[in-house]
Structures are given as structure tokens and as C-alpha cells.
N, C-alpha and C positions, 0 to 999 in steps of 0.2 A: 505494499500500500504506499503510495506516494502521497505526502502532505506537503502543500506549499508552505515556505517559510512564513512565519509569523513575526510581525515587527511592532514591537509594543514600548512606548516611552513609559518609562517607571519615574513617578515623582513622589516626594513626600512633603507635607505641610507642616512648617514647624508650629504655628500657631502665632498667637499674641505675645510680644516680647514687651516686659517691662523694663523702661530706662531708668536708672537711679536718679536721684535728686542731683539736679546741676546748680552748681555754685553760682551766686547772682553776676550778672553781667551788666555793665553801664554803656550808655551811649556817649560819645562826644557831646560836650556842653552845648544846650539851645540858649544862645547869649541873647541879652536885653538888646543890642544892635540887630540881631536877626528878626526878632518877633516884633518890635515897636514901628507904627506906621511913621513916615518921613518927617510929619508935623511934630511928633512927640519928641523924635530925636533931635529936632532942630531946636525946640524949647530946652530940652535937657542940655545941649551943647551949650547953648546961650547963657544957661544959668552957670556951666562950670568956667566959660570964658569969664563971667563977670563976677564970679565967686558968690553967687547967690543961692538961696534955697529953692527948690522947685517943687511943685504940686504935679505927678503925673496922673492924667485922668483915666478913666476906663477906657480901655482900648479893645479892638478885635484882632486876634493873632491871625495873621494871613497864614496859609499853609507853609510849614517849616519840616524840613526831612533831614533824617541820618540814616546812612547804613548801619546794619546791625549783623554781626557773624557770630552764630553759634560756635563754641568750641568743640562740641563734642559729636557733631555729625555733619555731613555735607547735605544729605537730604532725609527727611524722615515722613512717612506716611502714617497719620496718627490716627488711631482707633479712638482714644480718649486723653485728655490731659488735663492737668491744672497748672496754672502759670500765674505767678504773682508780678503785677507790673505796678512799679513804685515812680514816683515823681518827688525828686529833692528839689525844694526851691531855696537857690543860693541868692537871690536877687534882692534888692531892697523894696519890690513891690509885691503885691498879692497877686496869686495866679487864680484864675477861675473867676466866676462859675458860668459855664463848664470848660473843662479842658478835655479833648477828644484826642484819643491815639489810636491810630490805624497800623496796622501791620500789612504790608503790602507785597507781593511778589515783584520783585526788581525788573523782570523781563515782561511781564504782562500789564504790571500795574494793578493786578486783580487783588482785591481786600482778602486777607486770609482771616484777620479776626479784628476786632476793635472794642474799646472799653472807653467809657466816659467818666469823668470824675465830676461830680455835681457840686461839690462843696467846694468853698474857697481853700487854697493852699498858701498861708502867710508865709512871709520870709522866714527862712532858717527852720523849716519844717518839712517833714515827708508825708505823703498820703499814698495809700497801696489799694489797687483794687484786683481782683481775681478775674481772670480770662480762661473759658474752657475752649479749647480747640478740638473739636470731635469730627471726625471724618476729613481733616484738611491734609494737605501735601504741604509740609513746611520745610522751604529751602533753607539750605545753612546760611544764607547771607539773604537778608531782607531788608527792606526799606519802612523805617518808622516815620510816619507821617501825624504832625501835630497840629491841631485847630483848636479854637476856642476864643477866649477872651481873658483879660485880667482886670481887675479891680484898681490898678495903679497903687497909688499911695494912700487910697480911700479917704480924698478930701484933706489928708494932711500934706503940708509944706515940710520938706525935709531936705538937709543938705546933701550935695552931691558931688561926686570926684570923677575923674576920667575913668579909674578902673571900674567903676560901678557899670559903665556902658558894656564892660567886657564879661560881667557877671552873668549867671544864667542858671538853668536847671537842668538835671540829669535824669534820664528816664532808664531804670534798672529792671532788666526782667531776670525772674526765678523760676526755673521750672521744678515745680514742687514733686509732680509725678507725671510719668509720661508712659502710655501703652500705644506701641506702634505694631502696624502690620509688618512693615519693612522700614529698614534705616541703613544709610551708608555710613558706616562709623568713621572718625578722624582718628588714627592712632600717631600719637607723638614721633617725631623723627628720633631714631635712635643712634647713636654713633659707637662703634666697637674700637676700643683702643687697647691691644693685648701683645705682647710679644711672646715670642716662643711658637710652638706648635699647638694647633686647635681644629676641632673640626667645625665646620659651618655645615648642618644638615639642610637647611633651607633658607631661601634668600626671600627678601621683602623690599618693596619700593619704600618702606619706611626705616630701612636700614641703610646708614651712610657709612661705606667704607672708604675712610680717608686714605689709606695706602696698605697695600699687602704684596708681601713674598710669597707666591703661592710655590708649595713644594709638588703638589700633585691635585689634579680636580678636574670637574667636568661643567664647562660653563653653558647652560641650557637656556634657550630663549624661547618663552611660550606665548603663544596668542591665546584670547579668549576663546575657549572651545564650548560648543554645545554638544553635549555626550548623550547619544542615543544607546540603549541596550536593545540588543536584537537576540531574540529567542527562536531557535530554529528547532523542529522537531523532523 
């Protein structure tokens, strides 16, 4: 009896993976100079030049953005997550209300997630909101876009100096927990420095060989292969 060969692809599903808690990471500073309208900046500079106090009025924040890169992965397909987003106000004015933060895809500009701070954030204080990214694809590098308003100096007249214009606020992201369907991890580059004879069983793109005197060995270059298992009866 002749039986035709049977070809079958064998696959195995790993399931949902839990990523550990990731340390807080902050954006570069969003500065007073970046978020204030031109007329407010003109008034602030006039007060500085003339050594005067100034009242900063309520203002609308035009969209400002910063790039943000996660240290732990290049891309993650998220099943569920809990992420804390904090704003640390280092300025002499009150932020809000509200302040809106959007996480956007850099290439498509699509919104991945967004959160709103509805209460004012006074100077030298921090506010935190929680964002759940469920079912989202999260690139390793994203764009953080901030909009909203400020309460200025809340009708107070305050002294101002040149360095106040470069003060600002930070946006900090902390991944409390994240369950992913798949993720591309980032492994820190490793440097091997050793003298004498030792065996290298495998290679990695994350291993940096500074220099080596090779006694014997085989250098193998591999392309990415899709493996099929053929079962023949």
C-alpha cells in the first residue's frame, strides 16, 4: 500500500506572559517656554528685563510632545496592563485643570492610550493617574502629547527670573503590571573580557566581542528560518 507523504506544520502556543514591574521612566522636561502662548512669554520677559513682578494669567497649552522609549522591550502586544502616569510640576505656575496626556504611535500618530488630570497641580507637587492599556500594541518608542490649560499664578503677582522660563514639568511612566500576548525584549549589551582559553557555546547579537585570539572554532552565519516538520508514512 502506497501512502502519499503527509506534510504538517506543528506549532505550540505559549500563552499570556506576565512582564515584571518596570522602574519609573521620565520624559525630558516640558518647559514654560514651550507651553506658554507668545503674549504670556512677552509679558514674562518684559518683567525680567525691568526687574518687576508678574502675574501669569490662565492659559491654554497648545499641543507639545516628547519621545519616550521603554527600556525593556521593542514592542509588546498587550492583553492587559496597569500603568501609572505622573506629572511633576517644577514650575512657578499651577498646571490644570485639565491636563491631558496622549500616548501616540510615532509612525501612524494613532492614539494608543490617554489619561486626563482633572485637578490642578500646584507648583512643586506631583499628581498621578492610572491608565489601562488593554488589547493595544505598544511600540518600544512612543510619542507623548500634552494638551490642556494652566491656572498661571492664580491672580498672584510673583517675582520672576530668567531661569524660571526654563523650568517645567516631567511626565513619568511606571508599568505596575503588564500581561502580553507577545513581546520583543531588549537585552543589555554584554562585553566579555577574559584571557586564557575558554569555550563560547553560543553567540548573540547582544554580546560584544572586543578582541579575541581564536585557537579553533566554527563561525556560523544564520538567517531567520521558518521550520516545517514533514511526517512521511
